[in-house]
VOZADREN-631227 format. One line per 10 residues: number of its first residue (from 1); their letters; for each residue x, y, z of N, C-alpha, C. Coordinates in nm, 4 decimals. Example, Ala and Ser with C-alpha at 12.3 -4.5 7.8 and 13.67 -1.06 7.14 Angstrom:
BEGIN
1	as	1.3190,-0.5690,0.7800,1.2300,-0.4500,0.7800,1.3200,-0.3300,0.7800 ~ 1.2850,-0.2250,0.7080,1.3670,-0.1060,0.7140,1.2900,0.0030,0.7870
***
This chain:
BEGIN
1	mssdpaeiee	-10.8925,-4.1121,6.6556,-10.7638,-4.1401,6.5927,-10.6945,-4.2314,6.6909 ~ -10.6181,-4.3280,6.6364,-10.5363,-4.4220,6.7083,-10.4012,-4.3569,6.7547 ~ -10.3501,-4.4099,6.8660,-10.2137,-4.3593,6.9123,-10.1022,-4.4628,6.8571 ~ -10.1591,-4.5661,6.7737,-10.0411,-4.6587,6.7400,-9.9580,-4.5870,6.6275 ~ -9.8363,-4.6636,6.6015,-9.7442,-4.6069,6.5099,-9.7955,-4.6304,6.3674 ~ -9.7694,-4.5409,6.2781,-9.8114,-4.5519,6.1330,-9.8028,-4.6716,6.0724 ~ -9.6891,-4.7469,6.1040,-9.6638,-4.8732,6.0409,-9.7503,-4.9702,6.0902 ~ -9.8005,-4.9818,6.2203,-9.8964,-5.0769,6.2592,-10.0246,-5.0397,6.2033 ~ -10.0633,-4.9070,6.1966,-10.1936,-4.8771,6.1558,-10.2027,-4.9119,6.0040 ~ -10.1003,-4.9061,5.9269,-10.1006,-4.9502,5.7834,-10.1288,-5.0883,5.7654
11	wlrrlnsala	-10.0442,-5.1757,5.8554,-10.0693,-5.3170,5.8632,-10.2130,-5.3538,5.8938 ~ -10.2743,-5.2847,6.0021,-10.4004,-5.3179,6.0252,-10.5012,-5.2783,5.9325 ~ -10.4633,-5.1583,5.8613,-10.5603,-5.1351,5.7509,-10.5624,-5.2433,5.6420 ~ -10.4422,-5.2970,5.6244,-10.4419,-5.3926,5.5147,-10.4978,-5.5419,5.5751 ~ -10.4828,-5.5488,5.6939,-10.5613,-5.6555,5.7449,-10.7177,-5.6583,5.7302 ~ -10.7517,-5.5517,5.7747,-10.9194,-5.5140,5.7597,-10.9527,-5.5437,5.6056 ~ -10.8683,-5.4890,5.5102,-10.8998,-5.5153,5.3858,-10.8975,-5.6597,5.3316 ~ -10.8037,-5.7353,5.3864,-10.7932,-5.8708,5.3538,-10.9002,-5.9630,5.4274 ~ -10.9646,-5.9210,5.5207,-11.0617,-5.9843,5.5866,-11.2063,-5.9440,5.5425 ~ -11.2211,-5.8793,5.4291,-11.3373,-5.8322,5.3820,-11.4489,-5.9293,5.3531
21	amplpernni	-11.4089,-6.0562,5.3313,-11.4963,-6.1668,5.2952,-11.5725,-6.2058,5.4394 ~ -11.5371,-6.1673,5.5503,-11.5843,-6.1995,5.6870,-11.6925,-6.0998,5.7111 ~ -11.7856,-6.1577,5.7924,-11.8908,-6.0562,5.8394,-11.8231,-5.9515,5.9262 ~ -11.8785,-5.8330,5.9507,-11.8155,-5.7074,6.0071,-11.7813,-5.7518,6.1513 ~ -11.8793,-5.8106,6.2448,-11.8433,-5.8474,6.3866,-11.7316,-5.9153,6.3994 ~ -11.7142,-6.0463,6.3141,-11.5965,-6.1178,6.3352,-11.4839,-6.0366,6.3073 ~ -11.4955,-5.9614,6.1745,-11.3599,-5.8891,6.1379,-11.3131,-5.8002,6.2382 ~ -11.4182,-5.7152,6.3069,-11.3701,-5.6145,6.4216,-11.3223,-5.6867,6.5370 ~ -11.3728,-5.8218,6.5688,-11.2982,-5.8820,6.6736,-11.1675,-5.9235,6.6497 ~ -11.1357,-5.9704,6.5177,-10.9902,-6.0115,6.4910,-10.8971,-5.8911,6.4923
31	leetrshlre	-10.9552,-5.7782,6.4482,-10.8752,-5.6590,6.4371,-10.8528,-5.6173,6.5919 ~ -10.9430,-5.6106,6.6648,-10.9236,-5.5468,6.7921,-10.8316,-5.6378,6.8803 ~ -10.8307,-5.7912,6.8456,-10.7509,-5.8952,6.9245,-10.6241,-5.8603,6.8810 ~ -10.6027,-5.8350,6.7514,-10.4643,-5.8252,6.6957,-10.3863,-5.6924,6.7393 ~ -10.4714,-5.5938,6.7414,-10.4284,-5.4722,6.7904,-10.3883,-5.4860,6.9351 ~ -10.4523,-5.5661,7.0121,-10.4192,-5.5704,7.1567,-10.2748,-5.6557,7.1639 ~ -10.2741,-5.7605,7.0977,-10.1407,-5.8288,7.0926,-10.0283,-5.7259,7.0251 ~ -10.0437,-5.6545,6.9451,-9.9528,-5.5788,6.8990,-9.9052,-5.4651,6.9997 ~ -10.0012,-5.4012,7.0611,-9.9923,-5.3074,7.1805,-9.9120,-5.3796,7.2984 ~ -9.9514,-5.4947,7.3320,-9.8640,-5.5832,7.4357,-9.7145,-5.5715,7.3889
41	rlvagdppsd	-9.6935,-5.6015,7.2671,-9.5538,-5.6170,7.2154,-9.4864,-5.4804,7.2217 ~ -9.5591,-5.3643,7.1989,-9.4972,-5.2370,7.2056,-9.4596,-5.1934,7.3339 ~ -9.5536,-5.2231,7.4309,-9.5436,-5.1944,7.5882,-9.4324,-5.2581,7.6249 ~ -9.3990,-5.3974,7.5780,-9.2847,-5.4832,7.6300,-9.1597,-5.4346,7.5572 ~ -9.1490,-5.3096,7.4834,-9.0416,-5.2582,7.4298,-9.0046,-5.2942,7.2780 ~ -9.0799,-5.3767,7.2212,-9.0532,-5.4122,7.0852,-9.0773,-5.2892,6.9775 ~ -8.9981,-5.2784,6.8907,-9.0114,-5.1533,6.8017,-9.1291,-5.2310,6.7034 ~ -9.2048,-5.1379,6.6431,-9.3184,-5.1915,6.5522,-9.2784,-5.2861,6.4319 ~ -9.1614,-5.2785,6.3945,-9.1275,-5.3754,6.2845,-9.1177,-5.5148,6.3694 ~ -9.0735,-5.5389,6.4784,-9.0482,-5.6585,6.5529,-9.1952,-5.7063,6.5914
51	alagfgsped	-9.2579,-5.6144,6.6343,-9.3986,-5.6610,6.6902,-9.4751,-5.7100,6.5650 ~ -9.4541,-5.6621,6.4420,-9.5391,-5.7188,6.3281,-9.4758,-5.8461,6.2762 ~ -9.3545,-5.8693,6.3029,-9.2777,-5.9789,6.2458,-9.3432,-6.1075,6.2679 ~ -9.3876,-6.1201,6.4008,-9.4634,-6.2441,6.4437,-9.5753,-6.2707,6.3699 ~ -9.6374,-6.1742,6.3021,-9.7700,-6.2139,6.2454,-9.7692,-6.2346,6.0826 ~ -9.6457,-6.2028,6.0206,-9.6353,-6.2142,5.8943,-9.7104,-6.1106,5.8129 ~ -9.7464,-6.1277,5.6937,-9.7950,-6.0282,5.6007,-9.9552,-6.0212,5.6374 ~ -10.0152,-5.9159,5.6485,-10.1501,-5.9034,5.6839,-10.2530,-5.9954,5.6120 ~ -10.2096,-6.0059,5.4657,-10.2926,-6.0945,5.3822,-10.2879,-6.2483,5.4288 ~ -10.1527,-6.3040,5.4322,-10.1373,-6.4284,5.4845,-10.2021,-6.4580,5.6267
61	yaqcfvdemr	-10.2040,-6.3519,5.7305,-10.2643,-6.3705,5.8583,-10.4137,-6.3699,5.8434 ~ -10.4646,-6.2854,5.7540,-10.6049,-6.2910,5.7204,-10.6570,-6.4282,5.6636 ~ -10.5712,-6.4815,5.5787,-10.6219,-6.5980,5.5009,-10.6584,-6.6972,5.6008 ~ -10.5854,-6.7258,5.7163,-10.6098,-6.8219,5.7961,-10.7504,-6.8171,5.8514 ~ -10.7972,-6.6991,5.8873,-10.9329,-6.6615,5.9554,-11.0354,-6.6951,5.8299 ~ -11.0085,-6.6344,5.7195,-11.1123,-6.6673,5.6221,-11.1184,-6.8023,5.5811 ~ -11.0129,-6.8797,5.5765,-11.0153,-7.0321,5.5525,-11.0931,-7.0818,5.6515 ~ -11.0730,-7.0625,5.7840,-11.1582,-7.1089,5.8745,-11.2938,-7.0869,5.8675 ~ -11.3371,-6.9686,5.8474,-11.4724,-6.9357,5.8310,-11.5419,-7.0146,5.7082 ~ -11.4749,-7.0292,5.6104,-11.5317,-7.1230,5.4916,-11.5329,-7.2598,5.5309
71	megalrskgt	-11.4418,-7.3132,5.5971,-11.4542,-7.4508,5.6213,-11.5662,-7.4741,5.7226 ~ -11.5778,-7.3881,5.8305,-11.7076,-7.4045,5.9206,-11.8256,-7.3994,5.8487 ~ -11.8338,-7.2892,5.7554,-11.9609,-7.2824,5.6939,-11.9950,-7.4045,5.5916 ~ -11.8851,-7.4614,5.5287,-11.9039,-7.5679,5.4394,-11.9438,-7.6916,5.5194 ~ -11.8923,-7.7082,5.6406,-11.9090,-7.8230,5.7314,-12.0521,-7.8093,5.7945 ~ -12.0962,-7.6905,5.8148,-12.2333,-7.6667,5.8709,-12.3335,-7.6953,5.7627 ~ -12.3165,-7.6409,5.6432,-12.4216,-7.6600,5.5477,-12.4283,-7.7950,5.4709 ~ -12.2909,-7.8601,5.4750,-12.2754,-7.9790,5.4036,-12.3080,-7.9735,5.2466 ~ -12.3078,-7.8315,5.1862,-12.3388,-7.8355,5.0803,-12.2201,-7.8788,4.9642 ~ -12.2510,-7.9400,4.8586,-12.1516,-7.9967,4.7849,-12.0598,-7.8872,4.7215
81	aallhvvtsq	-12.1245,-7.7817,4.6765,-12.0511,-7.6619,4.6313,-11.9386,-7.6065,4.7236 ~ -11.9978,-7.5811,4.8530,-11.9186,-7.5147,4.9488,-11.8187,-7.6089,4.9867 ~ -11.8331,-7.7351,4.9983,-11.7150,-7.8312,5.0234,-11.6047,-7.8493,4.9043 ~ -11.6721,-7.8352,4.7910,-11.5770,-7.8384,4.6800,-11.4980,-7.7118,4.6709 ~ -11.5625,-7.5986,4.7095,-11.4749,-7.4742,4.7022,-11.3687,-7.4794,4.8072 ~ -11.4058,-7.5267,4.9118,-11.2893,-7.5229,5.0275,-11.1715,-7.6263,4.9759 ~ -11.2136,-7.7334,4.9077,-11.0949,-7.8219,4.8716,-11.0230,-7.7671,4.7506 ~ -11.0903,-7.7047,4.6677,-11.0239,-7.6560,4.5468,-10.9316,-7.5336,4.5837 ~ -10.9757,-7.4641,4.6902,-10.9075,-7.3360,4.7360,-10.7748,-7.3689,4.8180 ~ -10.7860,-7.5088,4.8659,-10.6722,-7.5443,4.9448,-10.5755,-7.6513,4.8690
91	inrnfvaala	-10.6127,-7.6780,4.7457,-10.5519,-7.7897,4.6649,-10.4037,-7.7497,4.6440 ~ -10.3559,-7.6297,4.6440,-10.2071,-7.6205,4.6159,-10.1370,-7.5824,4.7500 ~ -10.2112,-7.6040,4.8631,-10.1648,-7.5844,5.0050,-10.1617,-7.7007,5.0868 ~ -10.2438,-7.7970,5.0524,-10.2725,-7.8992,5.1592,-10.2816,-8.0451,5.0719 ~ -10.1925,-8.1358,5.1402,-10.1828,-8.2661,5.0679,-10.3247,-8.3302,5.0710 ~ -10.3924,-8.3199,5.1756,-10.5298,-8.3906,5.1737,-10.6220,-8.3350,5.0780 ~ -10.6119,-8.1937,5.0545,-10.7166,-8.1500,4.9594,-10.6580,-8.1844,4.8205 ~ -10.5224,-8.2158,4.8057,-10.4653,-8.2526,4.6683,-10.5108,-8.3993,4.6354 ~ -10.5150,-8.4896,4.7351,-10.5659,-8.6188,4.7310,-10.7086,-8.6242,4.6992 ~ -10.7796,-8.5283,4.7575,-10.9303,-8.5408,4.7479,-10.9539,-8.4785,4.5974
101	gigiavlgvf	-10.8851,-8.3914,4.5488,-10.9122,-8.3226,4.4249,-10.8876,-8.4361,4.3092 ~ -10.7704,-8.5291,4.3349,-10.7537,-8.6404,4.2426,-10.8619,-8.7263,4.2554 ~ -10.9203,-8.7560,4.3657,-11.0258,-8.8542,4.3785,-11.1451,-8.7908,4.3105 ~ -11.1828,-8.6740,4.3182,-11.2948,-8.6175,4.2581,-11.2889,-8.6109,4.1127 ~ -11.1517,-8.5946,4.0684,-11.1180,-8.6048,3.9224,-11.1432,-8.7414,3.8726 ~ -11.1067,-8.8389,3.9446,-11.1358,-8.9858,3.8886,-11.2760,-9.0052,3.8893 ~ -11.3426,-8.9693,3.9928,-11.5033,-9.0039,3.9963,-11.5614,-8.9215,3.8825 ~ -11.5120,-8.7931,3.8559,-11.5758,-8.7238,3.7424,-11.5550,-8.7867,3.6003 ~ -11.4372,-8.8614,3.5875,-11.4106,-8.9394,3.4710,-11.5032,-9.0466,3.4624 ~ -11.5303,-9.1280,3.5657,-11.6299,-9.2356,3.5567,-11.7626,-9.1810,3.5322
111	sfaavgmlia	-11.8072,-9.0751,3.5868,-11.9366,-9.0108,3.5686,-11.9570,-8.9706,3.4182 ~ -11.8537,-8.8982,3.3652,-11.8515,-8.8548,3.2315,-11.8617,-8.9854,3.1304 ~ -11.8013,-9.0841,3.1708,-11.8163,-9.2093,3.0762,-11.9613,-9.2592,3.0890 ~ -12.0055,-9.2841,3.2117,-12.1358,-9.3316,3.2244,-12.2311,-9.2481,3.1483 ~ -12.2360,-9.1150,3.1571,-12.3212,-9.0314,3.0788,-12.2976,-9.0545,2.9502 ~ -12.1812,-9.0604,2.8862,-12.1592,-9.0910,2.7575,-12.2121,-9.2187,2.7085 ~ -12.2018,-9.3284,2.7996,-12.2714,-9.4472,2.7468,-12.4115,-9.4437,2.7409 ~ -12.4608,-9.3820,2.8429,-12.6198,-9.3700,2.8507,-12.6594,-9.2981,2.7175 ~ -12.6087,-9.1925,2.6682,-12.6416,-9.1091,2.5583,-12.6218,-9.1918,2.4300 ~ -12.5020,-9.2798,2.4277,-12.4820,-9.3639,2.3236,-12.5883,-9.4755,2.3018
121	kvfdpvragv	-12.6180,-9.5486,2.4273,-12.7210,-9.6330,2.4232,-12.8480,-9.5945,2.3888 ~ -12.8899,-9.4610,2.4183,-13.0269,-9.4205,2.3851,-13.0373,-9.3969,2.2327 ~ -12.9250,-9.3259,2.1802,-12.9247,-9.3063,2.0319,-12.8875,-9.4035,1.9428 ~ -12.7979,-9.5048,1.9827,-12.7669,-9.6184,1.9056,-12.7579,-9.7576,1.9808 ~ -12.8845,-9.8054,2.0093,-12.8928,-9.9164,2.1024,-12.8228,-10.0473,2.0589 ~ -12.8167,-10.0439,1.9208,-12.7694,-10.1854,1.8617,-12.6105,-10.1876,1.8876 ~ -12.5507,-10.0778,1.8607,-12.3925,-10.0763,1.8507,-12.3307,-10.0256,1.9845 ~ -12.4055,-9.9666,2.0831,-12.3275,-9.9286,2.2116,-12.3661,-10.0205,2.3118 ~ -12.2425,-10.0561,2.3823,-12.2592,-10.1373,2.4849,-12.1146,-10.1867,2.5372 ~ -12.0996,-10.3018,2.6105,-11.9846,-10.3538,2.6643,-11.9743,-10.4852,2.5792
131	wrypqggfti	-11.8625,-10.5063,2.5020,-11.8583,-10.6063,2.3937,-11.7165,-10.6889,2.4329 ~ -11.7464,-10.8298,2.3949,-11.6364,-10.9230,2.4184,-11.6186,-10.9862,2.2569 ~ -11.4872,-10.9814,2.2333,-11.4455,-11.0289,2.1100,-11.4132,-11.1749,2.0970 ~ -11.4459,-11.2509,2.0025,-11.4263,-11.3905,1.9850,-11.2809,-11.4353,2.0289 ~ -11.1825,-11.3567,1.9643,-11.0470,-11.3819,1.9960,-10.9871,-11.3512,2.1228 ~ -11.0866,-11.2836,2.2166,-11.0470,-11.2492,2.3466,-11.0388,-11.0891,2.3699 ~ -11.0466,-11.0332,2.4809,-11.0575,-10.9016,2.5060,-11.2083,-10.8541,2.4884 ~ -11.2109,-10.7262,2.5367,-11.3559,-10.6572,2.5459,-11.3233,-10.5113,2.5260 ~ -11.4347,-10.4464,2.4962,-11.4294,-10.3070,2.4859,-11.5675,-10.2433,2.5280 ~ -11.5519,-10.1141,2.5680,-11.6863,-10.0462,2.5847,-11.6789,-9.9200,2.5060
141	glvnpadate	-11.8089,-9.9267,2.4198,-11.8390,-9.8202,2.3189,-11.9238,-9.8595,2.2089 ~ -11.9074,-9.7992,2.0987,-11.9832,-9.8277,1.9752,-11.8998,-9.9381,1.8911 ~ -11.9565,-10.0566,1.8733,-11.8927,-10.1687,1.7961,-11.9808,-10.2191,1.6951 ~ -11.9474,-10.2802,1.5801,-12.0235,-10.3378,1.4763,-12.0771,-10.4741,1.5467 ~ -12.1939,-10.4987,1.5765,-12.2332,-10.6291,1.6492,-12.1858,-10.7535,1.5761 ~ -12.1572,-10.7516,1.4468,-12.1118,-10.8685,1.3730,-11.9714,-10.9121,1.4383 ~ -11.8940,-10.8091,1.4886,-11.7551,-10.8475,1.5259,-11.7390,-10.8916,1.6647 ~ -11.8309,-10.8737,1.7481,-11.8357,-10.9028,1.8982,-11.9744,-10.9427,1.9568 ~ -11.9722,-10.9902,2.0736,-12.0878,-11.0351,2.1489,-12.1034,-10.9279,2.2594 ~ -12.2347,-10.8698,2.2612,-12.2677,-10.7808,2.3813,-12.2742,-10.8477,2.4988
151	llgmwlyplc	-12.2240,-10.7904,2.6120,-12.2260,-10.8544,2.7385,-12.3475,-10.8184,2.8447 ~ -12.3908,-10.7006,2.8213,-12.4727,-10.6485,2.9089,-12.6105,-10.6198,2.8583 ~ -12.6377,-10.5717,2.7418,-12.7583,-10.5394,2.6803,-12.8270,-10.4446,2.7433 ~ -12.9531,-10.4371,2.7982,-13.0287,-10.3416,2.8516,-12.9662,-10.3199,2.9979 ~ -12.9030,-10.4148,3.0445,-12.8460,-10.3906,3.1835,-12.7471,-10.2680,3.1839 ~ -12.7056,-10.2276,3.0778,-12.6189,-10.1019,3.0751,-12.6723,-9.9961,3.1296 ~ -12.8057,-9.9689,3.1156,-12.8706,-9.8448,3.1679,-12.8627,-9.8556,3.3265 ~ -12.9008,-9.9466,3.3794,-12.8840,-9.9501,3.5429,-12.7436,-9.9487,3.5950 ~ -12.6655,-10.0050,3.5091,-12.5147,-9.9991,3.5487,-12.4678,-9.8647,3.5488 ~ -12.4932,-9.7806,3.4354,-12.4627,-9.6440,3.4150,-12.5066,-9.5555,3.5173
161	vgvlalswlg	-12.6458,-9.5856,3.5569,-12.7094,-9.5006,3.6680,-12.6478,-9.5426,3.7954 ~ -12.6018,-9.6528,3.8226,-12.5567,-9.6953,3.9388,-12.4131,-9.6200,3.9435 ~ -12.3360,-9.6276,3.8506,-12.2032,-9.5653,3.8542,-12.2197,-9.4088,3.8745 ~ -12.3159,-9.3413,3.8195,-12.3488,-9.2184,3.8490,-12.3807,-9.1896,3.9986 ~ -12.4649,-9.2740,4.0570,-12.5148,-9.2433,4.2050,-12.3882,-9.2837,4.2841 ~ -12.3211,-9.3742,4.2609,-12.1957,-9.4138,4.3421,-12.0999,-9.3113,4.3368 ~ -12.0817,-9.2564,4.2164,-11.9726,-9.1400,4.1979,-12.0253,-9.0055,4.2743 ~ -12.1463,-8.9843,4.2822,-12.2121,-8.8663,4.3471,-12.1984,-8.9030,4.4972 ~ -12.2460,-9.0111,4.5460,-12.2364,-9.0403,4.6948,-12.0725,-9.0444,4.7350 ~ -12.0011,-9.1100,4.6627,-11.8490,-9.1338,4.7009,-11.7759,-8.9881,4.7026
171	grrlllwavr	-11.8175,-8.8991,4.5966,-11.7593,-8.7811,4.5884,-11.7937,-8.6923,4.7039 ~ -11.9329,-8.7012,4.7598,-11.9630,-8.6104,4.8659,-11.8897,-8.6654,4.9849 ~ -11.8932,-8.7914,5.0098,-11.8095,-8.8427,5.1202,-11.6759,-8.8077,5.1210 ~ -11.6190,-8.8237,5.0124,-11.4740,-8.7740,4.9980,-11.4626,-8.6214,5.0346 ~ -11.5444,-8.5465,4.9803,-11.5430,-8.4006,5.0119,-11.5470,-8.3824,5.1697 ~ -11.6719,-8.4297,5.2261,-11.6866,-8.4112,5.3690,-11.5545,-8.4646,5.4440 ~ -11.4954,-8.5880,5.4091,-11.3945,-8.6326,5.4827,-11.2691,-8.5279,5.4679 ~ -11.2375,-8.4800,5.3483,-11.1334,-8.4002,5.3241,-11.1504,-8.2665,5.4030 ~ -11.2592,-8.2034,5.4026,-11.2905,-8.0730,5.4557,-11.2589,-8.1001,5.6177 ~ -11.3261,-8.2011,5.6698,-11.3056,-8.2322,5.8219,-11.1702,-8.2369,5.8408
181	riardhgatl	-11.1020,-8.3070,5.7538,-10.9463,-8.3283,5.7882,-10.8774,-8.1895,5.7753 ~ -10.9014,-8.1320,5.6586,-10.8383,-8.0058,5.6475,-10.8714,-7.8959,5.7649 ~ -10.9883,-7.8928,5.8179,-11.0398,-7.8084,5.9264,-10.9597,-7.8494,6.0528 ~ -10.9524,-7.9848,6.0807,-10.8861,-8.0425,6.1961,-10.7191,-7.9909,6.1879 ~ -10.6701,-8.0260,6.0647,-10.5213,-7.9808,6.0583,-10.5051,-7.8229,6.0693 ~ -10.5910,-7.7414,6.0188,-10.5924,-7.5991,6.0137,-10.6180,-7.5367,6.1565 ~ -10.6836,-7.6089,6.2316,-10.7079,-7.5618,6.3754,-10.5855,-7.6108,6.4611 ~ -10.5199,-7.7212,6.4368,-10.4059,-7.7470,6.4989,-10.2818,-7.6592,6.4560 ~ -10.2884,-7.6193,6.3435,-10.1874,-7.5045,6.2935,-10.2095,-7.3965,6.3728 ~ -10.3328,-7.3442,6.3740,-10.3696,-7.2064,6.4466,-10.3248,-7.2123,6.5902
191	rrq	-10.3518,-7.3297,6.6473,-10.3307,-7.3472,6.8036,-10.1757,-7.3400,6.8251 ~ -10.0957,-7.3791,6.7324,-9.9437,-7.3765,6.7496,-9.9022,-7.2370,6.7469 ~ -9.9663,-7.1524,6.6569,-9.9065,-7.0044,6.6438,-9.9368,-6.9222,6.7584
***
């Protein structure tokens, strides 16, 4: 049984609950370190409410550690899903994540269009393509061949595959850059606290 005030014990219980995503050894280290800091403040004469005030809510305090664990794991594995999870979980709290999210969305639109054109070209090779009209202008899609001149022909296949490959590689590089930047900014924020 702890000799800490009930208010602190309740706060630490909520912190433990909020750290549930972390492995037990790391969770216990954070709890003991936090308990030690709180006890130092109590010994200095702070009432429990003042000692807790500097930490904020246990859920917000825990989120910093959980975010750091996820960022480190994503950067270590370099897995696309893990990197994307970090960016999407930070998108409403971090400008870099928001920019990366926009970039990923744009690359997704290009990828979707490339897949759509590949499917269209396979099932309707005569009408699908990139077309130039005699009066000027061009379009991408399904067109009556009598109305326009196809510009790419069979080169549409490698172009679409190239767009897919570049979108994938560009997306991974963007995710890696964003998570590294978010982790660096997150580390700087933790050091200031």
